[in-house]
C-alpha positions as CSV (number, residue, x, y, z in Angstrom):
1,M,84.9,109.7,124.6
2,L,81.7,110.8,123.6
3,L,80.7,111.9,119.9
4,S,77.9,115.2,120.0
5,I,76.1,114.8,116.8
6,L,75.3,118.4,115.7
7,V,71.8,118.9,113.4
8,P,70.4,121.7,112.1
9,V,67.4,121.5,110.5
10,F,65.1,124.3,108.6
11,N,61.9,123.5,107.3
12,E,62.7,119.7,106.6
13,E,59.4,118.5,107.8
14,R,59.2,116.0,105.1
15,L,62.6,114.2,105.6
16,A,63.5,114.8,109.1
17,A,62.0,112.1,110.6
18,G,63.0,109.7,108.5
19,T,66.9,110.9,108.2
20,M,66.7,111.0,112.8
21,K,65.6,107.7,112.5
22,E,68.2,106.6,110.1
23,L,70.9,108.6,112.5
24,L,69.8,106.6,116.0
25,A,69.8,103.4,114.0
26,V,73.5,103.7,113.4
27,D,76.0,101.4,115.8
28,F,78.4,104.1,116.6
29,P,81.9,102.6,118.1
30,C,81.5,105.5,120.9
31,E,78.9,107.0,122.9
32,T,76.9,109.9,121.2
33,E,74.6,112.0,121.7
34,I,72.1,114.1,119.3
35,V,71.9,117.8,119.5
36,A,69.4,118.9,117.0
37,V,68.6,122.6,116.5
38,D,65.4,124.0,114.9
39,D,66.6,127.3,112.9
40,G,63.3,129.3,113.1
41,S,61.1,126.9,110.6
42,R,58.3,127.6,108.9
43,D,57.3,124.4,108.6
44,R,56.2,121.3,111.0
45,S,60.1,120.7,111.3
46,W,59.6,121.7,114.8
47,E,56.8,119.3,115.8
48,V,58.9,116.0,113.8
49,L,61.9,117.0,116.2
50,Q,59.8,117.0,119.0
51,S,58.3,113.4,118.3
52,F,62.0,111.8,119.0
53,E,62.1,113.9,122.6
54,D,61.8,110.6,124.1
55,Q,65.1,109.5,123.2
56,A,67.4,109.3,125.9
57,R,70.5,110.4,123.4
58,V,68.5,113.1,121.8
59,R,68.4,116.9,123.2
60,L,66.1,119.4,120.9
61,I,66.9,123.6,121.1
62,R,64.7,126.0,118.7
63,H,65.5,129.2,117.6
64,D,62.7,131.6,117.3
65,R,63.8,132.7,114.1
66,N,65.9,131.6,111.0
67,R,69.7,132.6,112.0
68,G,71.5,130.6,109.3
69,K,73.1,126.8,109.2
70,G,76.5,128.7,110.7
71,A,74.3,130.2,114.0
72,A,72.4,127.0,114.1
73,I,75.8,124.9,114.5
74,R,77.2,127.4,116.7
75,T,73.9,126.9,119.2
76,A,74.1,123.0,119.3
77,A,78.0,123.0,119.8
78,K,77.4,125.3,122.9
79,E,74.5,122.9,124.1
80,A,76.7,120.1,123.5
81,S,78.8,118.1,125.7
82,G,80.5,115.9,123.8
83,D,84.6,115.4,123.7
84,Y,83.9,115.8,119.3
85,V,81.4,117.2,117.4
86,V,80.1,116.7,113.7
87,V,77.5,117.9,111.7
88,F,75.1,115.9,110.2
89,D,72.3,118.0,107.8
90,A,68.8,116.5,108.4
91,D,68.4,116.7,104.4
92,G,68.7,113.4,103.3
93,E,72.1,114.1,101.0
94,Y,74.7,112.5,103.8
95,E,74.2,108.8,104.9
96,P,74.4,108.4,108.1
97,A,76.3,105.2,108.2
98,D,79.2,106.8,107.0
99,L,79.5,108.9,110.3
100,P,81.6,105.9,112.0
101,K,84.1,106.2,109.0
102,L,85.3,109.5,110.5
103,L,85.7,108.1,113.8
104,T,88.0,105.5,112.8
105,P,91.0,107.8,112.2
106,V,90.6,109.6,115.2
107,L,90.4,106.0,117.7
108,D,93.6,104.8,116.1
109,G,95.3,108.0,117.0
110,K,96.0,109.1,113.2
111,A,93.8,112.5,113.7
112,E,92.2,114.5,115.5
113,V,90.2,116.3,112.6
114,V,88.6,114.6,109.7
115,Y,86.5,115.5,106.8
116,G,84.3,113.2,105.1
117,S,84.9,113.8,101.2
118,R,82.3,113.5,98.5
119,S,83.1,112.4,95.0
120,F,80.5,113.7,92.5
121,G,79.4,112.0,89.8
122,S,76.2,111.4,87.3
123,H,73.7,110.0,89.7
124,S,75.4,112.1,93.0
125,A,75.4,115.6,91.7
126,Y,72.1,117.5,90.4
127,S,74.0,120.4,89.0
128,F,77.5,121.0,87.0
129,W,77.2,124.5,88.0
130,Y,77.2,123.4,91.8
131,V,80.0,120.7,91.4
132,M,82.3,123.4,89.8
133,G,81.9,125.6,92.7
134,N,82.3,123.8,95.4
135,K,85.9,122.8,93.3
136,G,86.6,126.3,92.5
137,I,86.0,127.2,96.3
138,T,88.3,123.9,97.6
139,L,91.1,125.0,95.0
140,A,91.1,128.8,96.2
141,A,91.3,127.3,100.0
142,N,94.5,124.7,98.6
143,L,96.1,128.0,96.8
144,L,95.8,130.5,99.4
145,F,96.9,128.1,102.5
146,N,99.1,126.2,100.2
147,S,97.0,123.0,101.1
148,Y,95.6,119.7,99.1
149,I,92.5,118.9,100.8
150,S,89.4,117.4,98.5
151,D,86.4,118.6,99.5
152,L,86.0,121.8,101.8
153,E,82.0,122.5,101.6
154,T,81.3,119.1,102.6
155,C,79.1,118.8,105.6
156,Y,80.8,116.2,107.5
157,K,83.6,117.8,109.8
158,L,84.8,115.6,113.2
159,M,86.9,117.7,115.3
160,P,87.2,118.0,119.3
161,R,84.7,120.1,120.4
162,R,87.3,122.6,122.2
163,L,88.9,123.1,118.8
164,Y,85.8,124.2,117.1
165,L,84.7,126.6,120.0
166,D,88.0,128.3,120.3
167,L,88.1,128.2,116.3
168,Q,85.5,131.1,116.9
169,V,83.3,130.3,113.7
170,R,81.4,133.7,113.2
171,S,79.7,133.0,109.9
172,A,76.1,132.7,110.3
173,G,74.9,130.9,107.3
174,F,76.3,128.6,104.7
175,G,79.9,130.6,104.9
176,M,81.0,128.7,108.3
177,E,82.1,126.0,105.9
178,A,84.8,128.3,104.3
179,E,85.5,130.0,107.6
180,L,85.9,127.2,109.5
181,T,88.5,125.6,107.3
182,A,90.3,128.7,106.8
183,K,90.8,129.5,110.1
184,L,91.9,125.1,110.4
185,L,94.5,125.5,107.9
186,K,95.6,128.8,109.2
187,R,96.4,127.1,112.1
188,G,98.7,124.3,110.2
189,I,96.0,121.8,110.5
190,R,95.3,119.7,107.7
191,P,92.2,117.8,107.8
192,F,92.2,113.2,107.7
193,E,89.9,112.7,104.6
194,V,88.1,109.2,104.4
195,P,85.3,108.9,101.4
196,I,81.6,109.0,102.2
197,S,78.3,109.0,100.0
198,Y,76.5,111.8,98.7
199,T,73.6,112.4,96.9
200,A,72.7,116.0,96.0
201,R,68.8,116.8,96.1
202,S,67.6,119.4,93.3
203,R,66.5,123.2,94.0
204,E,63.2,121.9,93.6
205,E,63.6,119.0,96.3
206,G,64.4,121.9,98.8
207,K,68.1,122.8,98.1
208,K,69.1,125.8,99.7
209,I,72.3,127.0,98.9
210,T,73.0,129.3,96.1
211,W,75.9,131.1,94.2
212,T,76.1,133.9,96.3
213,D,76.6,131.5,99.7
214,G,80.1,130.6,96.9
215,V,80.8,134.1,96.6
216,Q,80.9,134.9,100.2
217,A,83.0,131.5,100.9
218,L,85.5,132.6,98.6
219,W,85.6,136.2,100.3
220,L,85.7,134.5,103.7
221,L,88.9,132.7,102.3
222,G,90.5,135.7,101.5
223,R,89.8,137.3,104.6
224,E,91.2,134.5,107.2
225,R,94.0,134.3,105.1
226,L,94.9,138.0,105.0
227,R,93.7,138.2,108.9
228,R,96.8,138.1,111.7
229,S,97.0,134.7,113.1
230,D,94.3,134.3,116.0
231,V,96.0,131.2,117.8
232,R,96.0,131.9,121.3
233,R,99.0,132.0,123.6
234,R,98.6,128.8,126.1
């Protein structure tokens, strides 16, 4: 089994080097590759990523302009060669050491799709409204698709690469999280969830997601619920 770790990067010159080093140091129970996409950063993020080019497991791609997180992940997934894919943000909010936890249910034959579920506390969430927004979007997904997931917006979503490509996630920005989850739930695929660590950064520290992304997520959930089934006949 080969796991492709997809790393979207946008204006993260301060943190990218440290998070990449931590990711490369993780002891995975399978072979891995890292596909990092610089999404048109306007700082020195690309130069930082290039310092890892001599690592055999690292592949680097650069967008000529900023296209959004969803677009960067789509590019990385198409260029990846792994059996499975998982996204890792280079912003320091997630622990790289938690990634092997997502592989355990897959290697044990219990699941194909695994989400890393965050628990929010005073030490891990910078904003009350951010947490309530996440819970509201997750609740909306559960109501619309008669499911019970605990964390729709988590970055840590592991699944077969062929499935991710088949879902045809088109959202270019943060809305890709809602679109991807909605398409999974509509197909009757319920993610296996495992607990992970999380420490949110503040807006001053570089937090990029805003309330407008939450509104878009709700719209995408509703759109996918009403859309005719996109399951392909095989």
